[in-house]
C-alpha positions as CSV (number, residue, x, y, z in Angstrom):
1,X,49.6,30.9,65.8
2,X,51.7,28.5,67.8
3,X,55.5,28.3,67.7
4,X,55.4,25.2,65.6
5,X,52.7,26.3,63.1
6,X,54.3,27.1,59.7
7,X,53.3,30.2,57.8
8,X,53.3,30.2,54.0
9,X,54.7,32.3,51.2
10,X,57.8,34.1,50.3
11,X,58.9,37.3,52.2
12,X,57.4,40.5,50.8
13,X,57.3,44.2,51.4
14,X,59.4,47.0,52.8
15,X,63.1,47.2,53.7
16,X,64.9,45.1,56.3
17,X,67.8,45.7,58.7
18,X,69.5,42.6,57.3
19,X,71.9,41.6,60.0
20,X,71.7,37.8,60.1
21,X,69.4,38.0,57.1
22,X,72.6,38.4,55.0
23,X,71.6,41.5,53.0
24,X,69.0,44.2,52.8
25,X,67.4,43.2,49.5
26,X,64.5,45.0,47.9
27,X,61.3,43.6,49.1
28,X,62.2,42.8,52.7
29,X,60.0,44.0,55.6
30,X,60.8,47.0,57.8
31,X,61.1,47.1,61.6
32,X,60.9,50.0,64.0
33,X,64.2,51.3,65.4
34,X,64.7,52.7,68.9
35,X,67.8,54.7,67.8
36,X,67.9,56.1,64.2
37,X,70.4,58.0,62.1
38,X,67.8,58.7,59.4
39,X,68.2,62.5,60.1
40,X,71.6,62.5,58.5
41,X,71.7,64.6,55.3
42,X,71.2,62.7,52.0
43,X,74.5,63.7,50.5
44,X,76.7,61.6,48.2
45,X,79.5,61.4,50.8
46,X,77.1,60.2,53.5
47,X,75.4,57.7,51.1
48,X,78.9,56.4,50.1
49,X,79.9,55.9,53.7
50,X,76.6,54.1,54.4
51,X,76.9,51.8,51.4
52,X,80.6,51.1,52.3
53,X,79.8,50.1,55.8
54,X,76.9,47.9,54.6
55,X,79.0,46.2,51.9
56,X,81.8,45.5,54.4
57,X,79.4,44.0,57.0
58,X,77.6,42.0,54.4
59,X,80.9,40.5,53.1
60,X,82.2,39.6,56.6
61,X,78.9,38.2,58.0
62,X,77.6,36.4,54.9
63,X,80.5,36.1,52.5
64,X,81.0,37.4,49.0
65,X,77.9,35.6,47.7
66,X,75.7,37.3,50.3
67,X,73.1,38.6,47.8
68,X,72.7,35.2,46.1
69,X,72.4,33.4,49.4
70,X,69.9,35.9,50.7
71,X,67.8,35.5,47.6
72,X,67.7,31.7,48.2
73,X,66.6,32.2,51.8
74,X,64.1,35.1,51.4
75,X,62.9,34.5,47.9
76,X,62.0,30.8,48.0
77,X,58.3,30.2,48.2
78,X,56.9,27.8,50.8
79,X,55.9,27.4,54.4
80,X,58.0,29.0,57.1
81,X,58.1,28.4,60.8
82,X,57.8,32.1,61.7
83,X,56.0,35.1,60.2
84,X,57.2,38.6,59.9
85,X,55.6,39.7,63.1
86,X,57.1,36.9,65.2
87,X,59.3,38.0,68.1
88,X,62.1,35.7,66.9
89,X,62.0,37.4,63.5
90,X,62.4,40.8,65.1
91,X,65.2,39.8,67.4
92,X,67.3,37.8,64.8
93,X,66.9,40.6,62.2
94,X,68.3,43.4,64.4
95,X,71.7,44.9,64.5
96,X,71.9,44.0,68.2
97,X,72.7,40.4,67.2
98,X,76.3,41.5,66.8
99,X,76.5,42.3,70.5
100,X,74.5,39.2,71.4
101,X,76.6,36.9,69.4
102,X,79.8,38.1,71.1
103,X,78.3,37.8,74.5
104,X,77.1,34.3,73.7
105,X,80.6,33.2,72.7
106,X,82.1,34.6,75.9
107,X,79.5,32.9,78.1
108,X,79.7,29.6,76.3
109,X,83.5,29.5,76.7
110,X,83.0,29.1,80.5
111,X,81.8,25.4,80.1
112,X,85.1,23.4,79.9
113,X,83.7,20.7,77.7
114,X,82.0,23.1,75.3
115,X,85.2,25.2,75.1
116,X,87.3,22.1,74.5
117,X,85.2,21.2,71.5
118,X,85.4,24.7,70.1
119,X,89.2,24.9,70.6
120,X,89.8,21.6,68.9
121,X,87.3,21.6,66.1
122,X,85.8,25.0,65.3
123,X,88.8,26.8,63.7
124,X,87.7,30.0,65.3
125,X,91.2,31.5,65.1
126,X,92.2,30.2,61.7
127,X,88.9,30.9,59.9
128,X,86.9,33.3,62.2
129,X,84.9,34.9,59.3
130,X,84.1,31.5,57.8
131,X,82.7,30.4,61.2
132,X,80.7,33.6,61.5
133,X,79.3,33.1,58.0
134,X,78.2,29.6,58.7
135,X,76.5,30.6,61.9
136,X,74.9,33.5,60.2
137,X,73.5,31.3,57.4
138,X,72.2,28.8,59.9
139,X,70.4,31.5,61.9
140,X,69.0,33.2,58.8
141,X,67.8,29.9,57.2
142,X,66.2,28.5,60.3
143,X,64.5,31.9,61.2
144,X,63.5,33.3,57.8
145,X,63.8,30.5,55.3
146,X,61.4,27.8,54.3
147,X,60.7,24.8,56.5
148,X,62.4,22.6,53.8
149,X,65.6,24.7,53.8
150,X,65.6,25.0,57.6
151,X,65.3,21.2,58.1
152,X,68.0,20.6,55.5
153,X,70.6,22.8,57.2
154,X,69.7,21.4,60.6
155,X,70.3,17.9,59.4
156,X,73.7,19.0,58.0
157,X,74.6,20.5,61.4
158,X,73.5,17.4,63.2
159,X,75.7,15.3,60.9
160,X,78.7,17.5,61.8
161,X,78.0,17.4,65.5
162,X,78.0,13.6,65.3
163,X,81.6,13.7,64.2
164,X,82.9,16.2,66.7
165,X,84.1,14.4,69.8
166,X,87.3,14.2,71.9
167,X,88.9,14.5,75.3
168,X,89.1,17.8,77.2
169,X,92.4,18.8,79.0
170,X,90.9,17.7,82.3
171,X,90.5,14.2,80.9
172,X,86.7,14.2,80.4
173,X,85.2,13.1,77.1
174,X,83.0,15.4,75.2
175,X,80.8,15.2,72.1
176,X,79.1,18.0,70.2
177,X,75.9,15.9,70.0
178,X,75.7,15.7,73.8
179,X,72.2,17.0,74.7
180,X,73.5,18.6,77.9
181,X,76.2,20.6,76.0
182,X,73.7,21.5,73.2
183,X,71.4,22.8,75.9
184,X,74.1,25.0,77.3
185,X,74.9,26.5,73.9
186,X,71.2,27.0,73.2
187,X,70.4,28.8,76.5
188,X,73.4,31.1,76.3
189,X,72.5,32.0,72.7
190,X,68.9,32.7,73.4
191,X,69.7,34.6,76.6
192,X,72.4,36.7,74.9
193,X,70.3,37.5,71.8
194,X,67.3,38.5,73.9
195,X,69.3,40.6,76.4
196,X,71.2,42.4,73.6
197,X,67.9,43.1,71.8
198,X,66.2,44.4,74.9
199,X,69.1,46.8,75.5
200,X,70.2,47.8,72.0
201,X,67.4,46.6,69.7
202,X,65.0,48.6,67.6
203,X,62.0,48.2,70.0
204,X,62.1,46.1,73.2
205,X,59.8,43.1,73.4
206,X,57.0,43.1,75.9
207,X,57.3,40.6,78.7
208,X,54.8,38.3,76.8
209,X,56.7,38.6,73.5
210,X,60.0,37.9,75.3
211,X,58.5,34.6,76.6
212,X,57.2,33.9,73.1
213,X,60.7,34.5,71.7
214,X,62.2,31.9,74.1
215,X,59.5,29.4,73.1
216,X,60.0,30.0,69.4
217,X,63.7,29.4,69.7
218,X,62.7,25.8,70.9
219,X,61.5,25.0,67.4
220,X,65.1,24.8,66.1
221,X,66.6,23.7,69.4
222,X,64.6,20.5,69.7
223,X,65.4,19.5,66.2
224,X,69.1,20.1,66.7
225,X,69.1,17.8,69.7
226,X,68.2,19.8,72.8
227,X,65.9,18.0,75.1
228,X,63.1,19.9,76.8
229,X,64.5,23.4,76.3
230,X,63.1,26.4,78.4
231,X,60.0,28.1,77.0
232,X,59.9,31.2,79.1
233,X,62.3,33.9,80.3
234,X,62.0,32.7,83.9
235,X,62.8,29.1,82.8
236,X,65.7,30.4,80.8
237,X,67.2,32.2,83.8
238,X,66.8,29.1,85.9
239,X,68.5,26.9,83.4
240,X,71.6,29.2,83.2
241,X,71.8,29.4,87.0
242,X,71.7,25.6,87.0
243,X,74.8,25.3,84.9
244,X,76.9,27.6,87.1
245,X,78.5,24.8,89.2
246,X,79.9,23.4,86.0
247,X,81.5,26.6,84.7
248,X,85.2,27.4,85.0
249,X,87.6,29.9,83.5
250,X,90.0,27.6,81.7
251,X,93.1,28.6,79.9
252,X,91.3,27.9,76.6
253,X,88.4,30.1,77.6
254,X,90.7,33.0,78.6
255,X,92.5,32.6,75.3
256,X,89.3,32.8,73.4
257,X,88.2,35.9,75.3
258,X,91.6,37.6,74.5
259,X,91.1,36.7,70.8
260,X,87.6,38.0,70.7
261,X,88.2,41.2,72.7
262,X,91.8,42.2,72.2
263,X,93.1,40.6,69.0
264,X,90.1,40.2,66.6
265,X,90.7,39.8,62.9
266,X,89.8,43.4,62.0
267,X,91.9,46.4,61.3
268,X,91.6,50.1,60.3
269,X,88.4,52.0,61.0
270,X,86.5,48.7,61.5
271,X,88.6,48.0,64.6
272,X,86.9,50.9,66.5
273,X,83.4,49.7,65.6
274,X,84.3,46.1,66.6
275,X,85.7,47.5,69.9
276,X,82.4,49.3,70.6
277,X,80.4,46.0,70.0
278,X,82.8,44.0,72.2
279,X,82.6,46.6,75.0
280,X,78.8,46.3,74.9
281,X,78.9,42.5,74.9
282,X,81.1,42.5,78.0
283,X,78.8,45.0,79.7
284,X,75.9,42.6,79.2
285,X,77.7,39.6,80.9
286,X,76.6,38.7,84.4
287,X,79.0,39.6,87.2
288,X,79.8,36.0,87.9
289,X,81.1,35.4,84.4
290,X,83.7,38.2,84.5
291,X,86.3,37.0,87.0
292,X,86.8,33.5,85.4
293,X,87.6,35.3,82.1
294,X,89.6,38.0,83.8
295,X,87.2,40.7,82.7
296,X,86.4,43.8,84.7
297,X,83.1,44.4,86.4
298,X,82.5,48.2,86.6
299,X,78.7,48.8,86.8
300,X,78.8,52.6,86.9
301,X,81.3,52.8,84.0
302,X,79.3,50.3,82.0
303,X,76.1,52.2,82.5
304,X,77.6,55.6,81.7
305,X,80.1,54.7,79.0
306,X,79.7,51.1,77.7
307,X,75.9,51.2,77.2
308,X,75.9,54.4,75.1
309,X,78.8,53.2,73.1
310,X,77.0,49.9,72.3
311,X,73.8,51.8,71.4
312,X,75.7,54.0,69.1
313,X,77.5,51.1,67.4
314,X,74.3,49.1,66.8
315,X,72.5,52.3,65.6
316,X,75.3,52.8,63.0
317,X,75.0,49.2,61.8
318,X,71.2,49.4,61.6
319,X,71.4,52.7,59.6
320,X,74.0,51.2,57.2
321,X,72.1,47.9,56.7
322,X,68.9,49.7,55.8
323,X,70.6,51.7,53.1
324,X,68.4,51.8,49.9
325,X,69.6,49.2,47.4
326,X,69.4,49.1,43.7
327,X,66.8,46.5,42.4
328,X,67.8,45.2,39.0
329,X,64.0,44.6,38.3
330,X,63.5,48.4,38.5
331,X,66.2,49.0,35.9
332,X,64.7,46.4,33.6
333,X,61.2,48.0,34.0
334,X,62.5,51.4,33.1
335,X,64.5,50.4,30.0
């Protein structure tokens, strides 16, 4: 099956990790996990903690209507771009996406024009959860939804991009529809999602599957306006290196990094979990991206401390999001 060949039918079978998929509804497929907490005792207290974490994550990532929205994405019959065994399905459904998403935002901020657009138009400080929910819905719809739904949401995003334009602090004009900026956003996302999955995901992709993932990501990228996106990991690495002369640590980029890493909109116990994910995201950044954002580069510490912390955090999320859920249909059948 090629990256552009649709598959048919609604999603069926198993239980899913449900990270960008909005919820772990009954009837979603299962994925293998590299690190598992399934050995924890099946006690009411443990189950309550598990459900509490899952509910909080689901509300933050997908909004209060997460279950209804997930039903729309997963339950709708019709052809889809990707099947359940596709590498892009495995990557985008895994808990490691939390780490990959943070890394992508940090890396994207280094392009002055991309960062200028984010600072002026995205509302990432005033409505960070709303922005996350919109991004989550876009990823879930274009990865797991029907072709019809995916094309509709892509068209809405293209319409929004057409209205986002302005002038950066250095005097240069920018536009969200600029294929060059769209390409930067695309390659940083794909690189970040893939690297996070390979380090913290359920089961690393083979070299061939990693190339397939990059190629499958082009299906959405070309429709959103990216011209000739990379189709292999080698091409992806080459693209990112090619952008390096354009990257700078602007005041807006450093402000965004401080917000994401030091003053995120989370409190209480969730703050520790977020800090673990943020630590893992920074550890995955290339060395050349650290200094412009005034972030440390400590390879030994990151290998000994940051990586295990990130693995633990993603394992907890994966465990929580695979908690058994109550299927109303089961209750109806038993009554």
